[in-house]
Steps between C-alpha positions, in 0.01 A plus 500: 500500500629840406526787740165678539640835404630364170162336442326833552747676269437243227124521549502878467723485191264250336217750540699792359585672828840646580642519852669827588732437794571779744826530691479346850499842666369785291308757707491737202281245317274430798188723504450474878845654554391807303184523711695479827738771376198723429349433846832570674544827309148613592557407865830687504331814364223478759227437241370184669479653848289803412 
């Protein structure tokens, strides 16, 4: 039996899908990191406490 991940990769390829791998740690590509940066900036400027 092949590794499950390889099985999934093959299955997706058979159906015309392409996997786009992200680097293991890429906060610039993670949307929640952008949201937290926005919240922290607003908190720092006092916007959230008014």
